[in-house]
Structures are given as C-alpha cells and as structure tokens.
C-alpha positions in Angstrom: 39.9 -3.6 33.9 36.5 -4.3 32.4 37.0 -8.0 33.1 37.8 -7.4 36.7 34.8 -5.1 37.1 32.5 -7.7 35.6 33.9 -10.4 37.8 33.4 -8.2 40.9 29.7 -7.5 39.9 29.0 -11.2 39.2 30.6 -12.2 42.5 28.6 -9.6 44.4 25.3 -10.8 42.8 26.1 -14.4 43.5 26.7 -13.5 47.1 23.4 -11.7 47.3 21.4 -14.6 45.8 23.3 -17.4 47.5 21.1 -19.5 49.8 22.2 -20.1 53.3 21.1 -23.2 55.1 19.3 -22.2 58.2 17.8 -25.5 59.2 19.4 -28.4 61.0 19.6 -32.0 59.8 17.6 -34.6 61.6 18.1 -35.2 65.2 18.5 -39.0 65.6 19.1 -41.4 68.4 18.5 -44.9 69.6 16.1 -44.9 72.5 16.1 -47.9 74.9 12.8 -48.8 76.5 13.6 -49.2 80.2 10.5 -51.1 81.4 8.4 -53.2 79.0 4.8 -52.1 78.6 5.3 -48.8 80.4 5.3 -45.7 78.2 8.2 -43.3 78.3 8.8 -40.0 76.4 11.0 -40.5 73.4 10.5 -37.1 71.7 9.9 -33.8 73.5 7.1 -31.4 72.6 8.2 -28.4 70.6 6.6 -25.0 70.1 7.4 -25.1 66.3 6.2 -27.4 63.6 8.4 -30.4 62.8 9.3 -31.1 59.2 9.8 -34.8 59.6 9.5 -37.6 62.1 10.6 -41.3 61.9 10.3 -43.9 64.6 11.6 -47.3 63.6 11.0 -50.6 65.6 14.3 -52.5 65.5 13.0 -55.4 67.5 11.5 -58.8 67.0 8.4 -57.9 69.0 5.7 -55.1 68.9 6.2 -51.5 70.1 3.5 -48.8 70.5 3.8 -45.1 69.8 1.5 -42.5 71.5 1.3 -38.9 70.3 0.5 -36.3 72.9 1.2 -35.4 76.5 -1.9 -37.1 78.0 -1.9 -40.6 79.7 -0.7 -43.0 77.0 -2.3 -46.4 76.4 -1.8 -49.1 73.9 -5.4 -48.8 72.8 -4.9 -45.2 71.8 -1.4 -45.8 70.2 -0.1 -46.7 66.9 1.3 -50.3 66.8 4.7 -50.8 65.3 5.2 -54.3 64.1 8.8 -55.7 64.1 10.9 -53.8 61.5 8.1 -51.3 60.7 8.3 -47.5 61.0 6.1 -44.5 61.9 6.9 -41.8 59.3 5.4 -38.4 59.0 6.4 -35.3 57.0 5.3 -31.7 57.2 2.5 -30.7 57.6 1.5 -34.0 59.2 4.6 -34.4 61.5 3.2 -33.9 65.0 4.9 -31.3 67.3 3.5 -32.9 70.5 5.4 -35.0 72.9 5.8 -38.6 71.8 5.7 -41.6 74.1 6.6 -45.2 73.3 6.9 -48.6 74.8 7.7 -52.1 73.6 6.7 -55.6 74.7 10.2 -56.3 76.1 12.5 -54.3 78.4 15.7 -53.1 76.8 14.2 -53.0 73.3 15.3 -50.0 71.2 13.7 -47.6 68.8 15.4 -45.5 66.2 14.0 -41.9 66.6 14.8 -39.1 64.1 13.1 -35.7 63.8 13.7 -32.3 62.4 
C-alpha cells in the first residue's frame, strides 16, 4: 500500500513538472525565384519575434536578400554567394518581411524560420 501511494505521489509530481513543447519546429521550404533580378517576398512579416532564420543559396550564381517591407534593391541587400547562407538566431533574427532575388530565373533558395 505504501509503495502504491509513493508511486502515485511521484507520478503526480512528474506530471506537474513535466515540460510541454509549445513551440513549433522550423518552417522550411524551397523558394523558386520566378524572375531574375526582381525581388519577391520569401518570408512574411510576423508580429512576434523569430527564434531563427536561415536562407541558403543552392545555386551557382549570386542571390540577394533584403530585410524589410520597403522597396528592395541589391545595393541595400545582403549578397549570398553560391553555397552560402544568411543565418540569424534570436535576438538577431528579423521579424520583418524578407525579399530575395537571384541572378538567374528558376534559381531556388532554401528558407527555414521559426
């Protein structure tokens, strides 16, 4: 009887102190650039802080990443060389909209955020 009561108390305490996962894993997708040298939105703006952001250039030519909802330009963007990535973690992961373009149409970017 004492053993059963002890087990019940321990089970109850473990249930109280167990952590629940409330966050999602990264949202990831491959984004295809429709028109070369024309910026398109690849990540929407969010009202909450992002915990992480990764944009990877999978191509053999340059791509450009612009943070913000204003008019994007290559001069105000971060250049991603072939095979390179733009990676930011909280508190430096932007919550703004993100636009991107590449030198060639049909290029793709791997985009993950959470």
